[in-house]
LUMZAPA-16176 format. One line per 3 residues: number of its first residue (from 0); their letters; for each residue x, y, z of N, C-alpha, C, O. Coordinates in nm, 3 decimals, always signed. Layout:
LUMZAPA-16176
NUM	a	X/Y/Z/X/Y/Z/X/Y/Z/X/Y/Z | ...
end
This chain:
LUMZAPA-16176
0	xxx	+11.625/+11.839/+10.617/+11.597/+11.859/+10.476/+11.466/+11.937/+10.463/+11.385/+11.942/+10.555 | +11.448/+11.996/+10.350/+11.331/+12.079/+10.332/+11.209/+11.996/+10.298/+11.220/+11.880/+10.256 | +11.092/+12.057/+10.316/+10.967/+11.987/+10.288/+10.949/+11.964/+10.138/+10.882/+11.869/+10.098
3	xxx	+11.009/+12.050/+10.056/+10.997/+12.034/+9.911/+11.067/+11.908/+9.863/+11.022/+11.844/+9.768 | +11.177/+11.872/+9.929/+11.251/+11.754/+9.887/+11.181/+11.627/+9.932/+11.172/+11.532/+9.854 | +11.132/+11.622/+10.056/+11.069/+11.503/+10.110/+10.919/+11.524/+10.131/+10.874/+11.535/+10.245
6	xxx	+10.843/+11.528/+10.025/+10.699/+11.539/+10.035/+10.642/+11.398/+10.042/+10.632/+11.330/+9.940 | +10.606/+11.353/+10.162/+10.564/+11.215/+10.183/+10.436/+11.181/+10.107/+10.421/+11.070/+10.057 | +10.343/+11.276/+10.100/+10.219/+11.249/+10.028/+10.244/+11.228/+9.879/+10.183/+11.141/+9.817
9	xxx	+10.333/+11.308/+9.823/+10.366/+11.292/+9.681/+10.436/+11.159/+9.655/+10.407/+11.091/+9.557 | +10.528/+11.124/+9.744/+10.599/+10.996/+9.729/+10.501/+10.880/+9.741/+10.509/+10.784/+9.664 | +10.410/+10.888/+9.838/+10.311/+10.781/+9.857/+10.220/+10.769/+9.735/+10.189/+10.658/+9.692
12	xxx	+10.178/+10.881/+9.679/+10.093/+10.878/+9.560/+10.167/+10.817/+9.442/+10.108/+10.740/+9.365 | +10.295/+10.851/+9.426/+10.375/+10.796/+9.317/+10.390/+10.644/+9.332/+10.379/+10.570/+9.234 | +10.416/+10.600/+9.455/+10.431/+10.456/+9.479/+10.299/+10.383/+9.455/+10.299/+10.274/+9.398
15	xxx	+10.188/+10.443/+9.496/+10.058/+10.380/+9.473/+10.027/+10.370/+9.324/+9.970/+10.270/+9.279 | +10.065/+10.471/+9.246/+10.044/+10.464/+9.101/+10.128/+10.352/+9.040/+10.083/+10.282/+8.950 | +10.251/+10.337/+9.090/+10.338/+10.232/+9.037/+10.289/+10.093/+9.074/+10.302/+9.999/+8.995
18	xxx	+10.232/+10.079/+9.193/+10.188/+9.948/+9.241/+10.043/+9.916/+9.209/+9.995/+9.808/+9.243 | +9.971/+10.007/+9.145/+9.829/+9.987/+9.118/+9.800/+9.857/+9.042/+9.708/+9.785/+9.083 | +9.872/+9.822/+8.936/+9.841/+9.696/+8.867/+9.861/+9.574/+8.956/+9.778/+9.482/+8.954
21	xxx	+9.968/+9.571/+9.035/+9.991/+9.456/+9.122/+9.883/+9.447/+9.231/+9.837/+9.337/+9.263 | +9.844/+9.561/+9.286/+9.740/+9.560/+9.388/+9.606/+9.515/+9.331/+9.530/+9.444/+9.396 | +9.578/+9.558/+9.209/+9.452/+9.519/+9.144/+9.450/+9.368/+9.120/+9.347/+9.303/+9.142
24	xxx	+9.563/+9.311/+9.076/+9.568/+9.166/+9.052/+9.561/+9.089/+9.184/+9.500/+8.982/+9.189 | +9.623/+9.141/+9.288/+9.614/+9.074/+9.418/+9.470/+9.073/+9.468/+9.425/+8.973/+9.524 | +9.400/+9.182/+9.448/+9.259/+9.189/+9.490/+9.174/+9.091/+9.409/+9.088/+9.023/+9.465
27	xxx	+9.198/+9.083/+9.278/+9.124/+8.989/+9.194/+9.151/+8.844/+9.235/+9.060/+8.762/+9.237 | +9.276/+8.814/+9.269/+9.312/+8.678/+9.314/+9.240/+8.646/+9.444/+9.190/+8.534/+9.462 | +9.234/+8.743/+9.535/+9.165/+8.723/+9.662/+9.016/+8.700/+9.640/+8.956/+8.613/+9.704
30	xxx	+8.956/+8.776/+9.550/+8.814/+8.758/+9.521/+8.786/+8.621/+9.458/+8.686/+8.558/+9.493 | +8.871/+8.575/+9.368/+8.852/+8.443/+9.307/+8.865/+8.334/+9.413/+8.788/+8.237/+9.413 | +8.962/+8.348/+9.503/+8.978/+8.250/+9.609/+8.857/+8.251/+9.703/+8.809/+8.146/+9.744
33	xxx	+8.808/+8.370/+9.738/+8.690/+8.381/+9.825/+8.569/+8.319/+9.757/+8.487/+8.254/+9.822 | +8.556/+8.338/+9.626/+8.445/+8.279/+9.551/+8.453/+8.126/+9.560/+8.351/+8.060/+9.581 | +8.572/+8.070/+9.544/+8.590/+7.925/+9.551/+8.556/+7.872/+9.690/+8.484/+7.772/+9.702
36	xxx	+8.607/+7.938/+9.795/+8.582/+7.893/+9.932/+8.433/+7.900/+9.964/+8.378/+7.809/+10.025 | +8.367/+8.008/+9.923/+8.223/+8.022/+9.946/+8.146/+7.911/+9.874/+8.053/+7.853/+9.930 | +8.186/+7.881/+9.753/+8.122/+7.773/+9.677/+8.133/+7.640/+9.750/+8.035/+7.567/+9.763
39	xxx	+8.252/+7.609/+9.798/+8.273/+7.480/+9.867/+8.192/+7.474/+9.996/+8.127/+7.373/+10.023 | +8.195/+7.579/+10.075/+8.125/+7.580/+10.204/+7.974/+7.570/+10.184/+7.909/+7.488/+10.249 | +7.918/+7.653/+10.097/+7.773/+7.653/+10.076/+7.727/+7.518/+10.021/+7.624/+7.466/+10.065
42	xxx	+7.800/+7.462/+9.926/+7.759/+7.332/+9.872/+7.773/+7.222/+9.975/+7.691/+7.130/+9.978 | +7.875/+7.228/+10.060/+7.887/+7.129/+10.166/+7.768/+7.136/+10.260/+7.714/+7.033/+10.302 | +7.727/+7.256/+10.294/+7.611/+7.272/+10.382/+7.484/+7.222/+10.313/+7.407/+7.148/+10.374
45	xxx	+7.462/+7.261/+10.188/+7.342/+7.217/+10.117/+7.334/+7.065/+10.106/+7.229/+7.006/+10.134 | +7.442/+7.004/+10.067/+7.438/+6.859/+10.046/+7.433/+6.782/+10.177/+7.369/+6.677/+10.184 | +7.498/+6.832/+10.279/+7.488/+6.763/+10.408/+7.348/+6.778/+10.466/+7.295/+6.683/+10.524
48	xxx	+7.286/+6.894/+10.452/+7.149/+6.915/+10.498/+7.054/+6.828/+10.417/+6.964/+6.766/+10.474 | +7.073/+6.823/+10.287/+6.987/+6.741/+10.203/+6.999/+6.593/+10.235/+6.900/+6.521/+10.231 | +7.120/+6.547/+10.267/+7.138/+6.406/+10.301/+7.074/+6.373/+10.435/+7.026/+6.261/+10.455
51	xxx	+7.073/+6.469/+10.528/+7.013/+6.444/+10.659/+6.862/+6.451/+10.656/+6.795/+6.370/+10.721 | +6.808/+6.544/+10.582/+6.664/+6.570/+10.587/+6.585/+6.482/+10.490/+6.481/+6.427/+10.526 | +6.635/+6.469/+10.369/+6.557/+6.401/+10.267/+6.599/+6.255/+10.253/+6.716/+6.218/+10.268
54	xxx	+6.501/+6.175/+10.225/+6.527/+6.035/+10.194/+6.577/+6.030/+10.049/+6.518/+6.092/+9.961 | +6.683/+5.957/+10.026/+6.744/+5.954/+9.894/+6.648/+5.894/+9.792/+6.639/+5.943/+9.680 | +6.578/+5.788/+9.831/+6.484/+5.724/+9.737/+6.371/+5.819/+9.702/+6.330/+5.826/+9.586
57	xxx	+6.319/+5.889/+9.799/+6.210/+5.983/+9.773/+6.259/+6.102/+9.692/+6.185/+6.159/+9.612 | +6.382/+6.140/+9.712/+6.438/+6.253/+9.639/+6.455/+6.220/+9.492/+6.424/+6.302/+9.405 | +6.503/+6.101/+9.465/+6.525/+6.064/+9.326/+6.395/+6.032/+9.253/+6.384/+6.056/+9.133
60	xxx	+6.296/+5.978/+9.325/+6.167/+5.943/+9.265/+6.057/+6.013/+9.344/+6.003/+5.955/+9.439 | +6.022/+6.134/+9.306/+5.921/+6.208/+9.385/+5.785/+6.139/+9.378/+5.749/+6.077/+9.278 | +5.712/+6.152/+9.483/+5.579/+6.091/+9.491/+5.473/+6.198/+9.479/+5.501/+6.318/+9.485
63	xxx	+5.349/+6.152/+9.461/+5.236/+6.244/+9.448/+5.196/+6.291/+9.586/+5.179/+6.209/+9.677 | +5.180/+6.420/+9.602/+5.138/+6.477/+9.730/+4.997/+6.533/+9.713/+4.978/+6.629/+9.638 | +4.900/+6.475/+9.780/+4.762/+6.524/+9.762/+4.742/+6.664/+9.818/+4.654/+6.737/+9.771
66	xxx	+4.820/+6.702/+9.918/+4.806/+6.835/+9.978/+4.848/+6.943/+9.877/+4.781/+7.045/+9.863 | +4.957/+6.919/+9.810/+5.008/+7.017/+9.715/+4.943/+7.003/+9.578/+4.968/+7.082/+9.487 | +4.858/+6.899/+9.565/+4.787/+6.873/+9.440/+4.885/+6.856/+9.324/+4.867/+6.915/+9.218
69	xxx	+4.986/+6.777/+9.347/+5.082/+6.754/+9.241/+5.202/+6.679/+9.294/+5.205/+6.636/+9.409 | +5.298/+6.663/+9.208/+5.420/+6.594/+9.250/+5.504/+6.684/+9.339/+5.505/+6.806/+9.324 | +5.574/+6.623/+9.431/+5.666/+6.698/+9.516/+5.793/+6.726/+9.435/+5.841/+6.641/+9.360
72	xxx	+5.844/+6.841/+9.451/+5.968/+6.878/+9.382/+6.084/+6.821/+9.462/+6.096/+6.851/+9.581 | +6.169/+6.741/+9.400/+6.283/+6.687/+9.475/+6.382/+6.798/+9.508/+6.415/+6.879/+9.422 | +6.429/+6.802/+9.632/+6.515/+6.910/+9.679/+6.659/+6.893/+9.631/+6.721/+6.991/+9.590
75	xxx	+6.714/+6.773/+9.635/+6.854/+6.754/+9.601/+6.881/+6.785/+9.454/+6.980/+6.851/+9.426 | +6.799/+6.741/+9.357/+6.828/+6.779/+9.219/+6.824/+6.930/+9.195/+6.900/+6.982/+9.113 | +6.736/+7.001/+9.266/+6.731/+7.147/+9.251/+6.862/+7.207/+9.301/+6.921/+7.294/+9.236
78	xxx	+6.908/+7.160/+9.416/+7.035/+7.208/+9.470/+7.149/+7.167/+9.376/+7.244/+7.243/+9.356 | +7.139/+7.048/+9.319/+7.241/+7.000/+9.227/+7.247/+7.089/+9.102/+7.356/+7.121/+9.055 | +7.133/+7.128/+9.049/+7.129/+7.216/+8.931/+7.187/+7.353/+8.965/+7.263/+7.410/+8.888
81	xxx	+7.150/+7.405/+9.082/+7.204/+7.535/+9.125/+7.355/+7.524/+9.144/+7.429/+7.616/+9.107 | +7.401/+7.413/+9.201/+7.545/+7.394/+9.222/+7.620/+7.386/+9.089/+7.729/+7.442/+9.076 | +7.563/+7.317/+8.991/+7.628/+7.310/+8.860/+7.638/+7.448/+8.795/+7.741/+7.483/+8.738
84	xxx	+7.529/+7.525/+8.805/+7.531/+7.660/+8.748/+7.636/+7.746/+8.818/+7.712/+7.818/+8.753 | +7.639/+7.737/+8.951/+7.737/+7.814/+9.028/+7.879/+7.768/+8.996/+7.970/+7.851/+8.987 | +7.899/+7.639/+8.979/+8.031/+7.587/+8.943/+8.075/+7.643/+8.808/+8.192/+7.678/+8.790
87	xxx	+7.983/+7.650/+8.713/+8.015/+7.706/+8.582/+8.057/+7.853/+8.597/+8.154/+7.896/+8.534 | +7.985/+7.929/+8.678/+8.022/+8.069/+8.701/+8.159/+8.081/+8.769/+8.238/+8.170/+8.738 | +8.185/+7.990/+8.863/+8.314/+7.990/+8.931/+8.428/+7.962/+8.833/+8.532/+8.026/+8.838
90	xxx	+8.408/+7.867/+8.743/+8.510/+7.834/+8.643/+8.533/+7.954/+8.550/+8.647/+7.985/+8.517 | +8.427/+8.020/+8.510/+8.441/+8.140/+8.426/+8.517/+8.249/+8.501/+8.602/+8.316/+8.442 | +8.487/+8.266/+8.628/+8.556/+8.367/+8.709/+8.705/+8.337/+8.718/+8.787/+8.428/+8.703
93	xxx	+8.740/+8.213/+8.743/+8.881/+8.176/+8.755/+8.954/+8.190/+8.622/+9.067/+8.237/+8.617 | +8.889/+8.149/+8.514/+8.950/+8.162/+8.381/+8.973/+8.309/+8.347/+9.079/+8.346/+8.295 | +8.875/+8.393/+8.375/+8.891/+8.537/+8.346/+9.001/+8.598/+8.433/+9.074/+8.686/+8.388
96	xxx	+9.014/+8.550/+8.558/+9.122/+8.599/+8.644/+9.257/+8.565/+8.583/+9.345/+8.651/+8.576 | +9.276/+8.440/+8.541/+9.405/+8.401/+8.484/+9.433/+8.474/+8.353/+9.548/+8.506/+8.323 | +9.329/+8.500/+8.274/+9.349/+8.575/+8.150/+9.394/+8.718/+8.180/+9.487/+8.768/+8.117
99	xxx	+9.328/+8.783/+8.276/+9.368/+8.919/+8.314/+9.506/+8.919/+8.376/+9.585/+9.010/+8.352 | +9.536/+8.819/+8.456/+9.666/+8.808/+8.520/+9.777/+8.797/+8.416/+9.880/+8.864/+8.426 | +9.756/+8.712/+8.316/+9.854/+8.698/+8.209/+9.872/+8.827/+8.131/+9.984/+8.863/+8.095
102	xxx	+9.762/+8.896/+8.106/+9.767/+9.024/+8.034/+9.846/+9.127/+8.114/+9.929/+9.198/+8.058 | +9.820/+9.134/+8.244/+9.891/+9.230/+8.330/+10.040/+9.197/+8.337/+10.124/+9.287/+8.336 | +10.074/+9.067/+8.345/+10.215/+9.029/+8.347/+10.284/+9.068/+8.217/+10.398/+9.115/+8.218
105	xxx	+10.216/+9.048/+8.105/+10.272/+9.084/+7.975/+10.295/+9.234/+7.966/+10.400/+9.279/+7.919 | +10.198/+9.312/+8.011/+10.212/+9.458/+8.010/+10.325/+9.502/+8.103/+10.404/+9.590/+8.068 | +10.335/+9.440/+8.221/+10.442/+9.476/+8.315/+10.579/+9.442/+8.256/+10.673/+9.521/+8.270
108	xxx	+10.591/+9.326/+8.190/+10.719/+9.290/+8.129/+10.757/+9.388/+8.019/+10.873/+9.431/+8.011 | +10.661/+9.424/+7.934/+10.688/+9.519/+7.825/+10.724/+9.657/+7.881/+10.813/+9.724/+7.829 | +10.656/+9.698/+7.986/+10.685/+9.827/+8.049/+10.825/+9.827/+8.108/+10.900/+9.923/+8.092
111	xxx	+10.861/+9.720/+8.177/+10.996/+9.712/+8.234/+11.102/+9.712/+8.125/+11.208/+9.774/+8.141 | +11.074/+9.644/+8.015/+11.169/+9.643/+7.902/+11.187/+9.784/+7.847/+11.299/+9.826/+7.821 | +11.077/+9.855/+7.828/+11.085/+9.993/+7.777/+11.159/+10.084/+7.876/+11.235/+10.171/+7.834
114	xxx	+11.137/+10.064/+8.006/+11.208/+10.145/+8.105/+11.358/+10.118/+8.100/+11.437/+10.212/+8.111 | +11.396/+9.993/+8.083/+11.539/+9.961/+8.072/+11.600/+10.025/+7.947/+11.711/+10.078/+7.952 | +11.526/+10.020/+7.835/+11.575/+10.085/+7.714/+11.589/+10.235/+7.732/+11.685/+10.295/+7.684
117	xxx	+11.492/+10.296/+7.801/+11.498/+10.440/+7.826/+11.616/+10.475/+7.916/+11.682/+10.577/+7.895 | +11.644/+10.391/+8.015/+11.760/+10.413/+8.101/+11.888/+10.407/+8.020/+11.978/+10.489/+8.038 | +11.897/+10.309/+7.930/+12.016/+10.298/+7.845/+12.032/+10.419/+7.756/+12.142/+10.469/+7.736
120	xxx	+11.918/+10.468/+7.700/+11.924/+10.589/+7.615/+11.973/+10.708/+7.696/+12.057/+10.785/+7.649 | +11.920/+10.724/+7.816/+11.962/+10.836/+7.901/+12.109/+10.825/+7.939/+12.181/+10.925/+7.940 | +12.155/+10.704/+7.969/+12.296/+10.686/+8.001/+12.384/+10.720/+7.881/+12.490/+10.780/+7.896
123	xxx	+12.340/+10.681/+7.761/+12.416/+10.713/+7.640/+12.419/+10.864/+7.618/+12.523/+10.919/+7.581 | +12.305/+10.931/+7.640/+12.301/+11.077/+7.626/+12.394/+11.145/+7.726/+12.465/+11.239/+7.692 | +12.392/+11.096/+7.850/+12.479/+11.155/+7.953/+12.625/+11.134/+7.916/+12.707/+11.224/+7.930
126	xxx	+12.657/+11.014/+7.868/+12.795/+10.987/+7.828/+12.837/+11.075/+7.712/+12.949/+11.126/+7.710 | +12.749/+11.093/+7.614/+12.779/+11.178/+7.500/+12.801/+11.323/+7.544/+12.896/+11.387/+7.499 | +12.715/+11.373/+7.631/+12.728/+11.511/+7.677/+12.852/+11.528/+7.765/+12.918/+11.631/+7.759
129	xxx	+12.882/+11.429/+7.846/+13.001/+11.443/+7.930/+13.128/+11.438/+7.845/+13.224/+11.508/+7.875 | +13.130/+11.355/+7.739/+13.245/+11.353/+7.649/+13.261/+11.486/+7.578/+13.372/+11.535/+7.561 | +13.149/+11.544/+7.536/+13.155/+11.674/+7.467/+13.201/+11.783/+7.563/+13.280/+11.869/+7.525
132	xxx	+13.153/+11.780/+7.686/+13.194/+11.884/+7.781/+13.339/+11.864/+7.823/+13.410/+11.962/+7.847 | +13.385/+11.738/+7.833/+13.526/+11.713/+7.865/+13.616/+11.765/+7.754/+13.722/+11.822/+7.781 | +13.575/+11.747/+7.630/+13.656/+11.793/+7.517/+13.662/+11.945/+7.512/+13.766/+12.002/+7.477
135	xxx	+13.553/+12.013/+7.547/+13.553/+12.159/+7.540/+13.629/+12.221/+7.657/+13.683/+12.331/+7.642 | +13.635/+12.155/+7.770/+13.707/+12.211/+7.885/+13.850/+12.163/+7.893/+13.926/+12.212/+7.976 | +13.888/+12.069/+7.811/+14.024/+12.017/+7.815/+14.122/+12.123/+7.762/+14.093/+12.193/+7.665
138	xxx	+14.233/+12.131/+7.827/+14.335/+12.228/+7.789/+14.394/+12.190/+7.653/+14.423/+12.073/+7.627 | +14.411/+12.291/+7.567/+14.465/+12.267/+7.434/+14.613/+12.236/+7.446/+14.689/+12.309/+7.510 | +14.652/+12.130/+7.384/+14.793/+12.090/+7.387/+14.866/+12.161/+7.272/+14.823/+12.158/+7.157
141	xxx	+14.978/+12.223/+7.308/+15.053/+12.295/+7.206/+15.183/+12.220/+7.179/+15.243/+12.161/+7.269 | +15.224/+12.223/+7.055/+15.351/+12.160/+7.019/+15.463/+12.260/+7.046/+15.450/+12.380/+7.020 | +15.573/+12.209/+7.098/+15.687/+12.296/+7.131/+15.814/+12.233/+7.076/+15.823/+12.113/+7.053
144	xxx	+15.913/+12.321/+7.056/+16.046/+12.275/+7.011/+16.151/+12.363/+7.076/+16.120/+12.468/+7.133 | +16.271/+12.320/+7.068/+16.382/+12.397/+7.124/+16.448/+12.480/+7.013/+16.471/+12.432/+6.902 | +16.478/+12.602/+7.047/+16.548/+12.687/+6.951/+16.697/+12.654/+6.954/+16.741/+12.569/+7.032
147	xxx	+16.773/+12.723/+6.869/+16.917/+12.698/+6.862/+16.988/+12.732/+6.993/+17.087/+12.668/+7.029 | +16.937/+12.833/+7.063/+17.002/+12.872/+7.188/+16.942/+12.799/+7.309/+16.978/+12.832/+7.422 | +16.851/+12.701/+7.290/+16.798/+12.619/+7.398/+16.669/+12.669/+7.458/+16.623/+12.614/+7.559
150	xxx	+16.607/+12.770/+7.400/+16.480/+12.819/+7.450/+16.367/+12.732/+7.398/+16.377/+12.673/+7.290 | +16.260/+12.726/+7.476/+16.141/+12.650/+7.437/+16.053/+12.741/+7.354/+16.009/+12.845/+7.402 | +16.028/+12.703/+7.232/+15.945/+12.784/+7.143/+15.823/+12.701/+7.104/+15.836/+12.590/+7.053
153	xxx	+15.705/+12.757/+7.130/+15.580/+12.690/+7.094/+15.552/+12.714/+6.947/+15.582/+12.821/+6.894 | +15.495/+12.617/+6.882/+15.470/+12.625/+6.738/+15.376/+12.740/+6.704/+15.399/+12.812/+6.607 | +15.269/+12.759/+6.783/+15.175/+12.866/+6.752/+15.240/+13.004/+6.772/+15.209/+13.097/+6.697
156	xxx	+15.329/+13.018/+6.870/+15.400/+13.145/+6.888/+15.502/+13.164/+6.777/+15.523/+13.276/+6.731 | +15.565/+13.056/+6.734/+15.666/+13.066/+6.629/+15.602/+13.112/+6.498/+15.660/+13.191/+6.425 | +15.482/+13.061/+6.470/+15.416/+13.102/+6.346/+15.369/+13.246/+6.355/+15.364/+13.315/+6.253
159	xxx	+15.334/+13.292/+6.476/+15.292/+13.430/+6.490/+15.412/+13.525/+6.487/+15.402/+13.635/+6.434 | +15.524/+13.483/+6.541/+15.641/+13.570/+6.548/+15.717/+13.572/+6.417/+15.786/+13.670/+6.387 | +15.707/+13.469/+6.340/+15.783/+13.463/+6.216/+15.752/+13.579/+6.123/+15.845/+13.645/+6.076
162	xxx	+15.625/+13.608/+6.096/+15.602/+13.721/+6.006/+15.652/+13.853/+6.066/+15.700/+13.940/+5.993 | +15.641/+13.868/+6.199/+15.687/+13.990/+6.263/+15.839/+13.999/+6.251/+15.893/+14.106/+6.222 | +15.906/+13.889/+6.272/+16.050/+13.888/+6.260/+16.093/+13.914/+6.116/+16.191/+13.984/+6.091
165	xxx	+16.018/+13.857/+6.022/+16.051/+13.881/+5.882/+16.034/+14.028/+5.847/+16.114/+14.086/+5.774 | +15.928/+14.088/+5.901/+15.905/+14.230/+5.874/+16.016/+14.311/+5.939/+16.068/+14.405/+5.877 | +16.053/+14.277/+6.063/+16.159/+14.350/+6.131/+16.292/+14.330/+6.059/+16.368/+14.425/+6.042
168	xxx	+16.320/+14.207/+6.019/+16.444/+14.179/+5.947/+16.448/+14.252/+5.814/+16.552/+14.304/+5.774 | +16.337/+14.257/+5.747/+16.334/+14.326/+5.619/+16.348/+14.477/+5.640/+16.407/+14.546/+5.557 | +16.292/+14.529/+5.751/+16.304/+14.673/+5.780/+16.450/+14.704/+5.817/+16.504/+14.807/+5.775
171	xxx	+16.511/+14.617/+5.894/+16.649/+14.639/+5.933/+16.740/+14.632/+5.811/+16.828/+14.717/+5.792 | +16.717/+14.534/+5.730/+16.800/+14.520/+5.612/+16.776/+14.635/+5.514/+16.869/+14.678/+5.447 | +16.653/+14.685/+5.506/+16.628/+14.797/+5.418/+16.682/+14.925/+5.478/+16.718/+15.017/+5.404
174	xxx	+16.689/+14.934/+5.613/+16.743/+15.051/+5.680/+16.894/+15.055/+5.665/+16.950/+15.164/+5.656 | +16.959/+14.944/+5.662/+17.104/+14.938/+5.647/+17.145/+14.972/+5.503/+17.253/+15.028/+5.479 | +17.062/+14.940/+5.414/+17.097/+14.963/+5.274/+17.087/+15.112/+5.238/+17.147/+15.155/+5.140
177	x	+17.014/+15.186/+5.312/+17.002/+15.326/+5.278/+17.109/+15.411/+5.324/+17.106/+15.532/+5.300
end
């Protein structure tokens, strides 16, 4: 086959354009999942480290540190506040993913519906044109009858010959009368 018929780069570009919304949603889903996994792993590390290093009683009730000239900042509540903030961002990320996903599905459904309607319109147009072309190329049917002597006489020929025969008959009859 010729290169014009099978242009692989053109076909690949067309397929990529068609699959772009699905690929974009798959990437967004992967990013949301990666965000969730990172959140779980980092928080597990923070809380396990905090449980090993810090005394729970000291963490909840900080004491005065003369070296720092003030109260010690408890480590676990700071990590807890950061975790809550990060959890809120994670929830927003997941909600926005599902909202975009629903929007993309709705657009894809509407697009597929429009494509089906366009296919039906094209099929109707093709059927209409093929019926019109069949009618124009179909052989015209002529009506025929048998004459008194058994010959087949077509109606359109009979109507054309009748005036000629009448003229000839009238000429013959007028020629005989003279």
